[in-house]
KOLNU-247681 format. One line per 10 residues: number of its first residue (from 0); their letters; for each residue z, y, x of N, C-alpha, C, O. Coordinates in Angstrom, 2 decimals, always signed. Layout:
NUM) a) Z/Y/X/Z/Y/X/Z/Y/X/Z/Y/X | ...
***
This chain:
0) xxxxxxxxxx) -1.37/-57.63/+30.20/-0.81/-56.44/+30.80/+0.36/-57.31/+30.87/+0.95/-57.96/+30.00 | +0.66/-57.07/+32.82/+2.52/-57.33/+32.66/+2.98/-55.67/+32.71/+2.55/-54.54/+32.88 | +4.54/-56.66/+32.35/+5.62/-55.30/+31.73/+5.58/-54.27/+32.61/+5.79/-53.25/+31.95 | +5.44/-54.00/+33.72/+5.61/-52.81/+34.46/+4.61/-52.12/+33.65/+4.97/-51.15/+32.98 | +3.47/-52.50/+33.63/+2.36/-51.44/+33.02/+2.37/-51.36/+31.60/+1.36/-50.73/+31.30 | +2.89/-51.61/+30.75/+3.03/-51.38/+29.33/+4.66/-50.95/+29.77/+4.73/-49.75/+29.49 | +5.56/-51.25/+30.14/+6.21/-50.41/+30.67/+6.60/-48.68/+31.10/+7.56/-47.91/+31.12 | +5.38/-48.71/+31.35/+4.20/-47.81/+32.33/+3.74/-46.77/+30.83/+4.26/-45.70/+30.53 | +2.88/-47.34/+30.24/+2.00/-47.45/+28.62/+3.03/-46.84/+28.59/+3.09/-45.92/+29.40 | +4.20/-47.05/+27.73/+5.33/-46.92/+26.60/+6.18/-45.72/+27.60/+6.51/-44.74/+26.93
10) xxxxxxxxxx) +6.44/-45.66/+28.58/+6.88/-43.78/+28.95/+5.72/-42.91/+28.53/+6.04/-41.76/+28.23 | +4.36/-43.21/+28.45/+3.44/-42.53/+28.79/+4.04/-41.99/+27.84/+4.76/-41.01/+28.02 | +3.72/-42.80/+26.09/+3.77/-42.91/+25.29/+4.89/-41.74/+24.43/+4.66/-40.96/+23.50 | +5.97/-42.00/+25.10/+6.85/-41.44/+24.79/+7.48/-40.18/+25.13/+8.40/-39.68/+24.48 | +7.00/-39.72/+26.07/+6.66/-38.68/+26.76/+6.02/-37.60/+25.83/+6.33/-36.55/+25.26 | +4.67/-38.64/+26.03/+4.01/-37.60/+24.63/+4.07/-37.46/+23.25/+3.36/-36.92/+22.40 | +4.99/-38.02/+23.25/+5.59/-38.33/+21.89/+7.18/-36.87/+21.51/+7.32/-36.29/+20.44 | +7.84/-36.72/+22.44/+8.99/-36.09/+22.87/+8.12/-34.69/+22.59/+8.11/-33.92/+21.63 | +7.30/-34.73/+24.01/+6.36/-33.19/+23.99/+5.64/-32.52/+22.63/+5.45/-31.38/+22.20 | +5.38/-33.84/+22.21/+4.60/-32.81/+20.84/+4.95/-32.79/+19.66/+4.22/-32.55/+18.70
20) xxxxxxxxxx) +6.71/-33.19/+19.59/+7.84/-33.59/+18.65/+8.22/-31.54/+19.06/+8.29/-30.63/+18.23 | +8.38/-31.43/+20.64/+9.09/-30.26/+20.64/+8.00/-28.97/+20.45/+8.40/-27.82/+20.65 | +6.90/-29.18/+20.15/+5.62/-28.32/+20.46/+5.54/-28.28/+18.89/+5.23/-27.15/+18.51 | +5.77/-29.31/+17.73/+6.04/-29.02/+16.01/+6.92/-28.37/+16.29/+6.37/-27.30/+16.03 | +7.93/-28.08/+16.64/+9.16/-27.78/+15.98/+9.39/-26.49/+16.75/+10.50/-25.97/+16.67 | +8.75/-26.11/+17.24/+8.45/-24.27/+18.11/+7.36/-23.97/+16.99/+7.55/-23.14/+16.10 | +6.44/-24.56/+17.10/+5.30/-24.11/+15.86/+6.12/-23.80/+14.42/+6.17/-22.71/+13.85 | +6.62/-24.82/+14.07/+7.46/-24.54/+13.24/+8.41/-23.36/+12.55/+8.33/-22.80/+11.46 | +9.45/-23.22/+13.77/+9.92/-21.65/+14.53/+8.62/-20.26/+14.41/+8.90/-19.17/+13.92 | +7.71/-20.49/+14.77/+6.92/-19.41/+14.87/+6.65/-19.36/+13.24/+6.97/-18.48/+12.44
30) xxxxxxxxxx) +5.95/-20.58/+13.01/+5.40/-20.32/+11.46/+6.79/-19.93/+10.42/+6.57/-19.43/+9.31 | +7.99/-20.16/+10.82/+8.92/-19.90/+9.29/+8.75/-18.27/+9.76/+7.97/-17.74/+8.97 | +9.27/-17.21/+10.90/+9.50/-16.28/+11.70/+8.30/-15.76/+10.26/+8.66/-15.17/+9.24 | +6.98/-16.17/+10.56/+6.00/-15.26/+9.99/+5.64/-15.46/+8.27/+4.86/-14.75/+7.63 | +6.35/-16.49/+7.80/+6.23/-16.37/+6.39/+7.68/-15.79/+6.29/+7.91/-15.57/+5.10 | +8.62/-15.48/+6.99/+10.02/-14.60/+6.70/+9.13/-13.23/+6.36/+9.06/-12.63/+5.28 | +8.38/-12.87/+7.78/+7.74/-11.93/+8.02/+6.88/-11.45/+6.65/+6.91/-10.25/+6.38 | +6.14/-12.32/+5.83/+4.97/-12.68/+4.52/+5.51/-12.22/+3.59/+4.98/-11.23/+3.09 | +6.96/-12.82/+2.92/+8.01/-12.55/+1.73/+8.07/-11.02/+2.25/+7.27/-10.36/+1.59 | +8.58/-10.41/+2.97/+9.60/-9.29/+3.05/+8.11/-8.41/+2.70/+7.98/-8.08/+1.53
40) xxxxxxxxxx) +7.04/-8.04/+3.64/+5.71/-7.28/+2.64/+5.51/-7.78/+2.02/+4.36/-7.35/+1.99 | +5.51/-8.77/+0.96/+5.10/-9.29/-0.34/+6.27/-8.57/-1.56/+5.98/-8.23/-2.70 | +7.54/-8.49/-0.92/+8.58/-7.38/-1.36/+8.17/-6.13/-1.48/+8.49/-5.50/-2.49 | +7.29/-5.44/-0.34/+7.46/-3.80/-0.66/+6.29/-4.07/-0.89/+6.05/-3.30/-1.82 | +5.07/-4.81/-0.64/+3.57/-4.31/-1.75/+4.51/-4.77/-3.34/+4.06/-4.20/-4.34 | +5.33/-5.41/-3.50/+5.54/-5.28/-5.02/+6.42/-4.51/-5.14/+6.74/-4.50/-6.33 | +7.37/-3.43/-4.22/+7.60/-2.22/-4.92/+6.97/-0.69/-4.81/+7.05/+0.44/-5.30 | +6.19/-1.56/-3.73/+4.67/+0.08/-3.86/+3.86/-0.01/-5.37/+3.63/+0.85/-6.22 | +3.53/-1.48/-5.28/+2.66/-1.04/-6.53/+3.74/-0.86/-8.01/+3.22/-0.69/-9.11 | +5.09/-0.91/-7.88/+6.03/-0.46/-9.11/+5.89/+1.16/-9.46/+5.40/+1.76/-10.42
50) xxxxxxxxxx) +6.45/+1.53/-8.39/+6.54/+2.69/-7.91/+4.84/+3.52/-8.32/+4.96/+4.61/-8.88 | +3.56/+3.10/-8.08/+3.05/+3.74/-8.14/+2.10/+3.48/-10.19/+1.07/+3.90/-10.71 | +3.18/+2.66/-10.62/+2.57/+2.11/-12.16/+4.07/+3.64/-12.79/+3.94/+4.56/-13.59 | +4.83/+3.39/-12.25/+6.51/+4.44/-12.42/+5.15/+6.36/-12.46/+4.93/+7.20/-13.33 | +4.67/+6.16/-11.05/+4.24/+7.57/-11.11/+2.72/+7.76/-11.54/+2.13/+8.76/-11.14 | +2.17/+6.98/-12.20/+0.86/+6.88/-13.02/+0.70/+8.41/-13.24/+0.05/+9.12/-12.47 | +1.27/+8.81/-14.21/+1.20/+9.80/-14.96/+1.73/+10.79/-14.75/+1.93/+11.68/-15.58 | +2.18/+10.77/-13.08/+2.66/+12.74/-12.85/+1.02/+13.26/-12.18/+0.20/+12.57/-11.58 | +0.96/+14.79/-12.58/+0.09/+15.04/-12.58/-0.27/+15.05/-10.59/-1.40/+15.01/-10.11 | +0.88/+15.09/-9.89/+0.42/+14.85/-8.25/+2.04/+14.29/-7.49/+2.91/+15.03/-7.02
60) xxxxxxxxxx) +2.05/+12.86/-7.55/+2.80/+12.21/-6.48/+3.01/+12.57/-5.47/+4.21/+12.48/-5.19 | +2.24/+13.06/-4.52/+2.51/+14.20/-3.36/+3.68/+14.52/-3.28/+4.37/+14.13/-2.35 | +4.13/+15.28/-4.24/+4.89/+16.19/-4.69/+6.61/+15.12/-4.67/+7.78/+15.37/-4.37 | +6.15/+14.37/-4.98/+6.93/+13.85/-5.65/+7.96/+12.72/-4.79/+9.13/+12.35/-4.93 | +6.53/+12.32/-3.58/+6.96/+10.97/-2.66/+7.06/+11.39/-1.51/+6.98/+10.53/-0.64 | +7.25/+12.75/-1.10/+6.98/+14.03/+0.30/+7.00/+13.15/+1.45/+6.03/+13.11/+2.21 | +7.90/+12.54/+1.61/+8.52/+12.03/+2.94/+7.16/+10.75/+3.20/+6.53/+10.71/+4.26 | +6.89/+9.74/+1.95/+5.49/+9.50/+2.13/+3.86/+9.68/+3.04/+3.26/+9.03/+3.90 | +3.59/+11.16/+2.11/+2.60/+11.95/+2.19/+3.21/+12.04/+3.58/+2.12/+12.05/+4.15 | +4.13/+12.12/+4.64/+4.13/+12.48/+6.03/+3.88/+11.21/+6.92/+3.79/+11.27/+8.14
70) xxxxxxxxxx) +3.84/+10.63/+6.54/+3.70/+9.20/+7.44/+5.08/+8.39/+7.54/+5.10/+7.39/+8.26 | +6.04/+8.73/+6.95/+6.98/+8.03/+7.82/+7.08/+6.31/+7.14/+6.35/+5.96/+6.22 | +7.70/+5.76/+7.52/+7.65/+4.37/+7.19/+7.58/+4.06/+5.80/+8.54/+4.63/+5.28 | +7.10/+3.60/+5.15/+6.83/+3.40/+4.24/+9.30/+1.80/+3.91/+10.17/+1.74/+3.04 | +9.07/+1.17/+5.07/+9.98/+0.18/+4.75/+11.45/+1.00/+4.61/+12.50/+0.60/+4.12 | +11.15/+2.22/+5.19/+12.91/+2.76/+4.89/+12.87/+3.15/+3.57/+13.81/+3.62/+2.92 | +11.55/+2.90/+3.12/+11.69/+3.13/+1.53/+13.29/+2.89/+0.34/+14.17/+3.50/-0.26 | +12.67/+1.37/+0.66/+12.78/+0.39/-0.26/+14.63/+0.43/+0.46/+15.31/-0.45/-0.06 | +15.25/+1.12/+1.31/+16.59/+0.91/+1.42/+17.62/+1.70/+0.33/+18.64/+1.26/-0.20 | +16.93/+3.15/+0.18/+16.95/+3.88/-1.03/+16.93/+4.21/-2.11/+16.60/+5.20/-2.78
80) xxxxxxxxxx) +17.43/+3.04/-2.27/+17.34/+2.38/-3.65/+18.26/+2.57/-4.77/+19.45/+2.26/-4.64 | +17.97/+2.87/-5.44/+19.58/+2.74/-6.90/+20.06/+1.56/-6.76/+19.94/+0.51/-6.13 | +20.99/+2.41/-8.09/+21.77/+0.16/-8.44/+20.55/+0.19/-9.33/+19.88/-0.58/-8.64 | +20.07/+0.37/-9.93/+19.14/-0.08/-10.78/+17.80/-0.30/-10.45/+16.89/-0.72/-11.16 | +17.80/+0.15/-8.83/+16.12/-0.52/-8.56/+15.07/+1.26/-8.60/+14.08/+1.55/-7.93 | +15.72/+2.01/-9.52/+14.91/+3.46/-9.77/+14.77/+3.81/-8.12/+15.33/+3.30/-7.14 | +13.81/+4.89/-8.25/+14.04/+5.50/-7.29/+14.65/+6.60/-6.92/+14.69/+7.38/-7.88 | +15.47/+7.30/-5.36/+16.15/+8.62/-6.25/+15.51/+9.75/-6.10/+14.58/+10.07/-5.35 | +16.22/+10.42/-7.07/+16.09/+11.59/-7.26/+16.84/+13.02/-6.62/+18.05/+12.95/-6.44 | +16.14/+14.29/-6.29/+17.29/+15.08/-5.79/+17.79/+16.04/-6.82/+17.11/+16.81/-7.50
90) xxxxxxxxxx) +19.02/+15.88/-6.84/+19.64/+17.32/-7.36/+19.44/+18.81/-7.63/+19.32/+18.21/-6.56 | +19.35/+19.57/-7.79/+19.58/+20.90/-7.40/+21.34/+21.42/-6.57/+21.84/+22.55/-6.54 | +21.82/+20.23/-6.04/+21.92/+20.95/-4.70/+22.00/+19.83/-4.31/+23.13/+19.37/-4.18 | +21.03/+19.16/-4.06/+20.59/+18.39/-2.44/+21.61/+16.84/-2.59/+21.80/+16.07/-1.65 | +22.08/+16.69/-3.76/+22.44/+15.55/-3.30/+21.62/+14.63/-4.38/+20.95/+15.15/-5.27 | +21.72/+13.26/-4.24/+20.63/+12.23/-4.84/+21.27/+11.43/-5.59/+22.47/+11.21/-5.43 | +20.29/+10.69/-6.86/+21.16/+10.73/-8.43/+20.02/+10.01/-8.35/+19.13/+10.47/-7.64 | +19.77/+8.64/-9.11/+19.21/+7.64/-9.88/+19.23/+8.64/-11.57/+20.04/+9.29/-12.23 | +17.83/+8.23/-11.64/+17.30/+8.91/-13.18/+16.79/+7.34/-13.33/+16.58/+6.46/-12.49 | +16.66/+7.37/-15.32/+16.66/+6.30/-15.84/+15.12/+7.00/-15.32/+14.82/+8.15/-15.02
100) xxxxxxxxxx) +14.17/+5.44/-15.37/+12.60/+5.48/-15.52/+11.92/+6.36/-16.84/+10.84/+6.90/-16.60 | +12.55/+6.55/-18.33/+12.23/+7.27/-19.32/+12.32/+8.62/-19.28/+11.42/+9.38/-19.63 | +13.58/+9.00/-18.78/+13.86/+10.43/-18.32/+13.04/+11.18/-17.52/+12.65/+12.26/-17.95 | +12.57/+10.66/-15.98/+11.67/+11.40/-15.14/+10.22/+11.25/-15.67/+9.32/+12.02/-15.33 | +10.00/+9.99/-16.72/+8.26/+10.23/-17.71/+8.55/+11.11/-18.64/+7.57/+11.86/-18.72 | +9.31/+11.41/-19.34/+9.56/+12.55/-20.32/+9.14/+13.73/-19.44/+8.08/+14.26/-19.80 | +9.84/+14.36/-18.17/+10.09/+15.63/-17.96/+8.92/+15.86/-17.29/+8.47/+17.00/-17.19 | +8.31/+14.81/-16.77/+6.53/+15.09/-16.04/+6.59/+16.03/-15.00/+5.74/+15.95/-14.11 | +7.64/+17.11/-14.93/+6.95/+18.09/-13.98/+8.12/+19.61/-14.74/+8.76/+19.67/-15.79 | +7.96/+20.53/-13.70/+8.99/+21.62/-14.38/+8.31/+22.69/-15.85/+7.14/+22.96/-16.08
110) xxxxxxxxxx) +9.60/+23.13/-16.66/+8.22/+23.51/-17.66/+7.96/+25.08/-17.51/+8.67/+25.93/-16.98 | +6.83/+25.18/-18.09/+5.85/+26.65/-17.75/+4.88/+26.24/-16.56/+4.11/+27.14/-16.22 | +4.79/+24.94/-15.82/+3.36/+24.97/-14.95/+2.22/+24.22/-15.51/+2.16/+23.12/-16.06 | +1.44/+24.99/-15.27/-0.02/+23.90/-16.03/+0.26/+23.03/-15.41/+1.08/+22.92/-14.50 | -0.62/+22.15/-15.98/-0.85/+20.84/-15.75/-1.79/+20.77/-14.49/-2.50/+21.75/-14.32 | -1.91/+19.60/-13.44/-3.12/+19.98/-12.42/-3.87/+18.41/-12.62/-3.42/+17.29/-12.89 | -5.03/+18.86/-12.38/-6.18/+17.05/-12.84/-4.97/+16.46/-11.66/-4.10/+17.12/-11.08 | -5.24/+15.16/-11.57/-4.75/+13.85/-11.10/-5.70/+14.18/-10.09/-6.81/+14.67/-10.29 | -5.09/+13.82/-8.81/-5.73/+13.37/-7.38/-6.96/+12.36/-7.92/-8.06/+12.62/-7.43 | -6.93/+11.32/-8.80/-7.61/+10.36/-8.73/-8.79/+11.40/-9.51/-9.75/+11.76/-8.82
120) xxxxxxxxxx) -8.71/+11.72/-10.55/-9.92/+12.12/-11.54/-10.57/+12.77/-10.51/-11.60/+12.28/-10.05 | -9.91/+14.27/-9.88/-10.76/+15.11/-8.81/-11.68/+14.29/-7.94/-12.88/+14.51/-7.86 | -11.08/+13.39/-7.34/-11.56/+11.96/-6.49/-13.22/+11.63/-7.26/-14.36/+11.68/-6.80 | -12.60/+11.27/-8.71/-13.82/+9.80/-9.21/-15.39/+11.84/-9.92/-16.58/+11.98/-10.22 | -14.48/+12.48/-9.83/-15.94/+13.72/-9.91/-16.36/+13.84/-8.47/-17.52/+13.99/-8.08 | -15.47/+13.77/-7.88/-16.42/+14.62/-6.81/-17.45/+13.04/-6.02/-18.15/+13.20/-5.01 | -17.34/+11.96/-6.59/-17.90/+10.77/-5.79/-18.84/+10.74/-7.15/-19.75/+9.92/-7.20 | -18.67/+11.45/-8.00/-20.52/+11.81/-9.30/-20.93/+12.76/-9.10/-21.48/+13.38/-10.01 | -20.82/+13.33/-7.70/-22.04/+14.54/-7.33/-22.08/+13.74/-5.88/-21.97/+14.31/-4.80 | -22.24/+12.40/-6.04/-22.67/+11.46/-4.91/-23.51/+10.64/-4.82/-22.95/+10.05/-3.90
130) xxxxxxxxxx) -24.80/+9.80/-5.07/-25.27/+8.69/-4.92/-25.10/+7.49/-3.57/-25.04/+6.26/-3.47 | -25.07/+8.22/-2.99/-24.91/+7.69/-1.43/-23.12/+7.07/-1.29/-22.36/+7.75/-1.97 | -22.49/+5.97/-0.57/-21.28/+5.59/-0.73/-21.11/+7.24/+0.00/-21.98/+8.03/+0.38 | -19.14/+7.39/+0.01/-18.48/+7.96/+1.14/-17.38/+8.13/+1.76/-16.37/+7.81/+1.14 | -17.25/+8.52/+2.79/-16.05/+8.01/+3.36/-14.81/+8.99/+2.74/-14.82/+9.95/+1.98 | -13.92/+8.37/+3.32/-12.42/+9.13/+2.16/-12.62/+9.90/+3.05/-13.38/+10.75/+2.59 | -12.27/+10.25/+4.66/-12.00/+11.43/+5.17/-13.61/+12.55/+4.14/-13.28/+13.38/+3.30 | -14.40/+12.42/+4.31/-15.88/+13.03/+3.74/-15.00/+13.97/+2.48/-14.56/+15.11/+2.41 | -15.04/+12.67/+1.49/-14.06/+12.94/-0.42/-13.09/+14.10/+0.71/-13.55/+15.12/+1.21 | -12.07/+13.71/+0.84/-10.33/+14.76/+1.89/-11.32/+16.04/+2.30/-10.74/+17.09/+2.04
140) xxxxxxxxxx) -12.15/+16.17/+2.66/-12.55/+17.46/+3.58/-13.24/+18.21/+2.07/-12.94/+19.34/+1.66 | -14.52/+16.93/+1.21/-14.67/+17.86/+0.42/-13.88/+18.82/-1.03/-14.01/+19.95/-1.48 | -13.28/+17.94/-1.27/-11.43/+17.96/-1.87/-10.61/+19.52/-1.32/-10.28/+20.49/-2.02 | -10.53/+19.41/-0.49/-9.89/+20.66/+0.12/-10.43/+21.76/-0.27/-9.95/+22.58/-1.05 | -11.98/+21.83/+0.56/-12.86/+22.88/+0.14/-12.73/+23.54/-1.35/-12.61/+24.76/-1.46 | -12.77/+22.71/-2.46/-13.26/+22.63/-3.26/-11.98/+23.19/-4.33/-12.24/+23.95/-5.26 | -10.36/+22.61/-3.99/-9.84/+23.14/-4.33/-8.61/+22.81/-3.17/-8.19/+21.67/-2.94 | -8.20/+23.87/-2.60/-7.70/+24.65/-1.54/-6.14/+24.66/-1.58/-5.45/+24.60/-0.57 | -5.56/+24.76/-3.09/-4.27/+24.47/-3.80/-3.83/+22.52/-3.18/-2.74/+21.96/-3.23 | -4.60/+22.19/-2.88/-4.31/+20.81/-3.25/-4.16/+20.15/-1.32/-4.92/+20.53/-0.43
150) xxxxxxxxxx) -3.74/+19.78/-1.24/-4.20/+19.84/+0.36/-2.49/+17.82/+0.53/-1.29/+17.74/+0.79 | -3.86/+16.60/+0.09/-2.97/+15.04/+0.03/-3.05/+14.99/+1.87/-3.61/+15.88/+2.51 | -2.54/+14.04/+2.38/-3.27/+13.70/+3.86/-3.96/+12.65/+3.49/-3.68/+11.87/+2.58 | -5.14/+12.62/+4.42/-6.43/+11.20/+4.47/-5.05/+9.94/+3.78/-5.23/+9.60/+2.61 | -4.05/+9.47/+4.35/-3.12/+8.62/+3.99/-3.00/+8.28/+2.24/-3.03/+7.16/+1.72 | -2.89/+9.32/+1.70/-3.19/+9.35/+0.56/-4.63/+9.45/-0.62/-5.04/+9.19/-1.75 | -4.87/+9.92/+0.42/-6.54/+9.78/-0.51/-7.02/+8.70/-0.47/-7.57/+8.26/-1.47 | -6.92/+7.77/+0.99/-7.28/+6.35/+0.72/-6.93/+5.17/-0.26/-7.58/+4.30/-0.85 | -5.36/+5.61/-0.16/-4.42/+4.92/-1.16/-5.25/+4.93/-2.72/-5.84/+4.11/-3.43 | -4.86/+6.49/-2.75/-5.68/+6.37/-4.24/-7.20/+6.03/-4.74/-7.32/+5.74/-5.93
160) xxxxxxxxxx) -8.48/+6.05/-3.83/-9.22/+5.73/-3.69/-9.56/+4.06/-3.33/-10.68/+3.56/-3.30 | -8.27/+3.38/-3.07/-8.08/+2.30/-3.47/-7.36/+1.54/-4.40/-7.27/+0.31/-4.50 | -6.68/+2.75/-5.28/-5.63/+1.70/-5.86/-7.15/+2.60/-7.38/-6.73/+2.41/-8.53 | -8.48/+3.33/-7.36/-8.74/+2.99/-8.44/-10.31/+2.21/-8.17/-11.22/+2.15/-9.01 | -10.35/+1.74/-7.01/-10.76/+0.51/-6.70/-10.00/-0.70/-7.24/-10.61/-1.69/-7.64 | -8.69/-0.62/-7.26/-8.14/-2.03/-8.18/-8.01/-1.75/-9.48/-7.34/-2.51/-10.18 | -8.53/-0.76/-9.95/-8.23/-0.38/-11.46/-10.14/-0.97/-11.72/-10.60/-1.03/-12.86 | -11.08/-1.37/-10.37/-12.50/-0.95/-11.45/-13.21/+0.10/-11.71/-14.32/+0.04/-12.24 | -12.69/+1.10/-11.38/-13.62/+2.59/-11.00/-14.04/+2.88/-9.93/-14.81/+3.81/-10.19 | -14.07/+2.74/-9.04/-15.23/+2.82/-7.69/-15.14/+1.08/-7.33/-14.77/+0.00/-7.79
170) xxxxxxxxxx) -15.76/+1.69/-6.17/-16.37/-0.10/-5.26/-16.31/+0.69/-4.06/-16.72/+1.77/-3.65 | -15.37/-0.66/-3.50/-15.22/-0.09/-1.49/-16.88/-0.66/-0.92/-17.61/-1.33/-1.65 | -17.24/-0.28/+0.39/-18.32/-1.13/+0.51/-17.64/-0.81/+2.41/-17.27/+0.19/+3.02 | -17.78/-2.08/+2.69/-17.94/-1.99/+4.04/-18.86/-1.38/+4.74/-19.97/-1.72/+4.34 | -18.92/-0.38/+5.90/-19.92/-0.96/+6.87/-19.99/-0.82/+8.34/-20.55/+0.04/+9.02 | -19.43/-1.64/+8.60/-19.20/-2.15/+10.16/-17.62/-2.04/+10.22/-16.92/-2.85/+9.60 | -17.32/-1.45/+10.66/-15.80/-0.71/+10.65/-15.03/+0.33/+9.62/-13.85/+0.62/+9.38 | -16.55/+0.80/+9.07/-16.41/+2.01/+7.96/-15.98/+1.31/+6.63/-16.10/+0.08/+6.55 | -15.40/+2.17/+5.39/-14.67/+1.53/+4.23/-15.32/+2.62/+4.18/-15.32/+3.46/+5.09 | -16.02/+2.72/+3.02/-16.82/+3.85/+2.17/-16.89/+4.00/+0.62/-17.03/+2.89/+0.11
180) xxxxxxxxxx) -16.84/+4.81/-0.11/-17.16/+4.50/-1.95/-17.99/+4.91/-2.66/-18.92/+5.56/-2.17 | -17.94/+4.70/-3.75/-19.15/+4.87/-5.07/-18.65/+4.09/-5.74/-18.12/+3.00/-5.49 | -18.95/+5.13/-7.38/-18.35/+5.12/-8.19/-19.18/+3.84/-9.00/-20.41/+3.80/-8.97 | -18.33/+2.72/-9.78/-18.72/+1.66/-10.40/-19.82/+2.40/-11.28/-19.87/+3.57/-11.66 | -21.00/+0.94/-11.56/-22.01/+1.30/-12.35/-21.51/+2.10/-13.64/-21.92/+3.23/-13.90 | -20.49/+1.33/-14.50/-20.15/+1.93/-15.63/-19.14/+3.46/-15.81/-18.91/+4.05/-16.86 | -18.60/+3.87/-14.29/-18.16/+5.44/-14.42/-19.92/+6.56/-13.98/-20.29/+7.64/-14.44 | -20.53/+5.70/-13.03/-21.20/+6.42/-13.21/-22.19/+7.01/-14.26/-22.52/+8.18/-14.44 | -22.45/+6.26/-14.68/-23.57/+6.26/-16.21/-22.26/+7.75/-17.33/-22.53/+8.78/-17.96 | -21.34/+7.23/-17.11/-20.41/+8.23/-17.85/-19.92/+9.52/-18.14/-19.02/+9.67/-18.97
***
């Protein structure tokens, strides 16, 4: 091999290595951005689970979180938290205040009001009446028909069904692009 061909070959290797290195660094930057977004999403999902656990005992979470039911982006919610991370409540004067989690759980609602059944319980009852899988939209329509005072958004119904799936009380079935729900065998028997 001549010295000129060796120099040309070496030059090609150097160019290729430099090009690959540049592509590698670009890819690292892209992945770093994706990782940052995933970390933000993880924090958001953790906050959602935390809120779901705190409000699990309340009769109608849609009254406690009206902005979420109206479709406001959940990302904005994380910025409106109190010092200890507790969600803010509105006082009678309309000003925000943070209440300890125990105080919120003990109040449970206004005095003198009868406690309505939980949305999850209503959806479970509706699913008991059907052998075949049901769409969330069908369940919401049936809920509105049987319980006209309840008007959860379609997203609240889907979230409640997914929470029941996570607890193992409802099964999710995917058929093409549709997601359908049925009771698990243990809940269907009982």
